[in-house]
C-alpha positions as CSV (number, residue, x, y, z in Angstrom):
1,X,147.4,69.2,105.3
2,X,149.2,72.2,103.9
3,X,149.0,73.6,100.4
4,X,152.0,74.9,98.4
5,X,151.6,78.4,100.0
6,X,151.7,77.0,103.5
7,X,148.0,77.7,104.1
8,X,146.1,74.9,105.9
9,X,143.6,73.1,103.6
10,X,140.6,71.3,105.1
11,X,137.3,70.1,103.7
12,X,134.9,70.9,106.5
13,X,132.3,70.7,107.8
14,X,132.4,74.4,108.7
15,X,131.0,76.6,111.4
16,X,130.5,80.3,110.7
17,X,130.1,83.4,112.9
18,X,127.1,85.4,111.7
19,X,126.7,89.2,111.8
20,X,124.5,88.7,114.9
21,X,127.5,87.0,116.6
22,X,125.7,83.6,116.7
23,X,127.4,80.4,115.5
24,X,125.9,78.5,112.6
25,X,126.8,75.0,111.6
26,X,128.0,72.5,110.8
27,X,127.5,73.3,107.1
28,X,129.2,71.8,104.0
29,X,130.5,73.4,100.9
30,X,127.2,73.2,99.0
31,X,125.3,75.0,101.7
32,X,128.0,77.7,102.0
33,X,127.7,78.2,98.3
34,X,124.0,78.9,98.7
35,X,124.7,81.3,101.6
36,X,127.2,83.1,99.5
37,X,124.7,83.7,96.7
38,X,122.2,85.0,99.3
39,X,124.9,87.3,100.8
40,X,124.6,85.7,104.2
41,X,128.4,85.0,104.4
42,X,131.4,86.5,102.7
43,X,135.2,87.2,103.0
44,X,134.7,89.0,106.3
45,X,132.9,86.0,107.9
46,X,134.9,84.2,110.6
47,X,135.1,80.4,110.0
48,X,136.2,77.4,112.0
49,X,136.5,73.7,111.5
50,X,136.3,71.1,114.2
51,X,135.1,71.1,117.8
52,X,134.2,73.9,120.0
53,X,137.8,74.4,121.0
54,X,139.0,75.1,117.4
55,X,140.0,78.7,116.5
56,X,138.0,81.1,114.5
57,X,140.0,82.1,111.4
58,X,139.4,84.5,108.4
59,X,137.6,83.1,105.4
60,X,140.7,83.3,103.2
61,X,142.5,80.9,105.5
62,X,140.8,78.0,103.8
63,X,141.7,77.6,100.1
64,X,138.5,75.8,99.2
65,X,136.5,78.8,100.6
66,X,138.6,81.2,98.6
67,X,137.7,79.2,95.5
68,X,134.1,79.2,96.5
69,X,134.0,82.9,97.0
70,X,135.6,83.5,93.5
71,X,133.0,81.2,92.0
72,X,130.1,83.1,93.7
73,X,131.5,86.5,92.7
74,X,131.7,85.3,89.0
75,X,128.2,84.0,89.1
76,X,126.9,87.1,91.0
77,X,127.9,89.3,88.1
78,X,125.0,87.8,86.1
79,X,122.5,88.6,88.8
80,X,123.0,92.4,89.3
81,X,121.4,95.4,87.7
82,X,124.1,97.8,86.5
83,X,122.3,100.8,87.9
84,X,122.2,99.1,91.4
85,X,125.8,98.0,92.0
86,X,125.1,97.5,95.7
87,X,122.2,95.1,95.1
88,X,121.8,91.6,93.8
89,X,118.9,89.6,92.5
90,X,116.7,88.4,95.3
91,X,117.1,84.7,96.3
92,X,114.0,82.6,95.4
93,X,113.6,81.6,99.1
94,X,113.3,85.3,100.1
95,X,110.8,86.0,97.3
96,X,108.7,83.0,98.5
97,X,108.7,84.4,102.0
98,X,107.6,87.8,100.8
99,X,104.9,86.2,98.7
100,X,103.6,84.3,101.7
101,X,103.3,87.6,103.7
102,X,101.5,89.3,100.8
103,X,99.1,86.3,100.6
104,X,98.1,86.9,104.2
105,X,97.4,90.5,103.6
106,X,95.4,89.8,100.4
107,X,93.4,87.1,102.1
108,X,92.1,89.5,104.8
109,X,91.4,92.2,102.2
110,X,89.4,89.9,100.0
111,X,87.5,88.5,103.0
112,X,86.6,92.0,104.1
113,X,85.4,93.0,100.6
114,X,83.4,89.8,100.2
115,X,81.7,90.3,103.6
116,X,80.7,93.8,102.6
117,X,79.5,92.7,99.2
118,X,77.4,89.8,100.5
119,X,75.9,91.9,103.2
120,X,74.9,94.6,100.6
121,X,73.7,92.3,97.8
122,X,71.9,89.6,99.9
123,X,69.1,91.4,101.8
124,X,68.1,88.2,103.6
125,X,71.5,88.1,105.2
126,X,71.6,91.6,106.4
127,X,70.0,90.8,109.7
128,X,72.0,87.6,110.2
129,X,75.7,88.2,110.6
130,X,76.3,84.5,111.1
131,X,74.9,83.7,107.6
132,X,77.1,86.4,106.1
133,X,80.2,84.9,107.8
134,X,79.3,81.4,106.5
135,X,78.7,82.7,103.0
136,X,82.0,84.6,103.1
137,X,83.9,81.5,104.1
138,X,81.9,79.2,101.8
139,X,81.0,81.0,98.5
140,X,79.4,77.8,97.2
141,X,76.4,78.7,99.3
142,X,75.8,81.7,97.0
143,X,73.9,81.9,93.8
144,X,76.0,81.6,90.6
145,X,75.8,85.3,90.0
146,X,77.1,86.2,93.5
147,X,79.9,83.5,93.1
148,X,81.0,85.3,89.9
149,X,81.0,88.6,91.8
150,X,83.1,87.2,94.6
151,X,85.5,85.7,92.1
152,X,85.8,89.1,90.3
153,X,86.4,90.8,93.6
154,X,89.2,88.4,94.4
155,X,90.9,88.9,91.0
156,X,90.6,92.6,91.1
157,X,92.0,92.8,94.6
158,X,95.1,90.7,93.7
159,X,95.8,92.8,90.6
160,X,95.1,96.1,92.4
161,X,97.3,95.2,95.4
162,X,100.4,94.3,93.4
163,X,99.9,97.2,90.9
164,X,99.4,99.8,93.6
165,X,102.4,98.9,95.8
166,X,104.7,98.1,92.9
167,X,104.0,101.3,91.1
168,X,104.1,103.4,94.2
169,X,107.4,102.3,95.8
170,X,108.4,99.0,94.2
171,X,107.6,97.2,97.5
172,X,104.5,95.4,98.6
173,X,104.2,94.9,102.4
174,X,105.8,91.5,102.0
175,X,108.7,92.8,100.0
176,X,109.2,95.7,102.4
177,X,109.4,93.3,105.4
178,X,112.0,91.1,103.6
179,X,114.0,94.0,102.2
180,X,113.1,93.3,98.5
181,X,112.3,95.9,95.8
182,X,111.0,95.7,92.3
183,X,112.9,97.9,89.8
184,X,113.2,98.4,86.1
185,X,116.5,98.1,84.1
186,X,117.5,101.6,85.2
187,X,117.1,100.7,88.9
188,X,113.9,102.9,89.2
189,X,110.5,102.1,90.6
190,X,108.3,100.8,87.8
191,X,105.7,103.0,86.3
192,X,102.1,102.1,87.1
193,X,101.6,101.0,83.5
194,X,104.5,98.6,83.8
195,X,103.4,97.5,87.3
196,X,99.9,96.7,85.9
197,X,101.3,94.5,83.1
198,X,103.5,92.8,85.7
199,X,100.6,92.2,88.0
200,X,98.3,90.8,85.3
201,X,100.9,88.2,84.2
202,X,101.6,87.5,87.9
203,X,97.9,86.9,88.4
204,X,97.8,84.3,85.6
205,X,100.9,82.6,87.0
206,X,99.2,82.3,90.5
207,X,96.1,80.7,89.1
208,X,98.0,78.3,86.8
209,X,99.8,76.4,89.5
210,X,102.4,79.1,89.9
211,X,104.1,77.9,86.6
212,X,105.2,81.5,85.9
213,X,107.5,81.4,88.9
214,X,109.6,78.4,87.6
215,X,112.0,80.7,85.6
216,X,112.9,82.4,88.8
217,X,114.6,79.3,89.9
218,X,116.7,78.7,86.8
219,X,117.1,82.2,85.3
220,X,120.6,83.7,85.9
221,X,119.0,86.9,87.1
222,X,116.3,85.1,89.1
223,X,113.5,86.6,87.1
224,X,110.0,85.1,87.1
225,X,107.8,85.2,84.0
226,X,106.1,88.4,85.1
227,X,109.6,90.0,85.5
228,X,110.7,89.0,82.1
229,X,107.4,90.2,80.4
230,X,107.4,93.6,82.3
231,X,111.2,94.2,82.2
232,X,111.5,94.3,85.9
233,X,113.9,92.8,88.5
234,X,113.5,91.9,92.2
235,X,116.5,93.1,94.1
236,X,117.9,93.0,97.6
237,X,120.8,94.8,99.1
238,X,124.2,93.2,98.8
239,X,125.6,92.2,102.2
240,X,129.3,93.1,102.5
């Protein structure tokens, strides 16, 4: 079918050629909309419809994709920080991946600290590494006082981890690996004071069933509760 300008109009499904020269598809309009908002595709992306013998054509060949791009660009204006024109708000899926990586780092740090604390404060375990290992993995074996100490170590480690990395570079190890960065409204790395406030709210969110992360899904700038409270944004580079 041809539109009034003589440009072929089809409805998909679509295949796209990625920056890595790999083919991805078939995908429908809704999935392409998500990819646009995540900067995975754009006007420079080659697209084809049909079997393997069909031709790759420019994105703008397809009117429905031109409309989709215009919609995404309009929406994207609400997820940028003016001081960072080449960045957009990080997609929730990428933030979740970064959080998973950080959780692995934090788990090993807490385990190490607990191992050292139990070894130091429980003399009867000092000559029995296996008991220390079991107590580290099963804190319920410890006395109430030691369980409180282990809990305090965990809380302190989480808060310190996020405060240190966010205040230093705006990037925890998880965010660095996924290309994300925490910034303030001026596009700068948050101060340690701002990072601390952000980390404390984030800590509460983590221990209350991650409820503070829900705004990240619906907020136009993809900000979680700790972003809103601390005046920060989580950004990633715009892919042209």
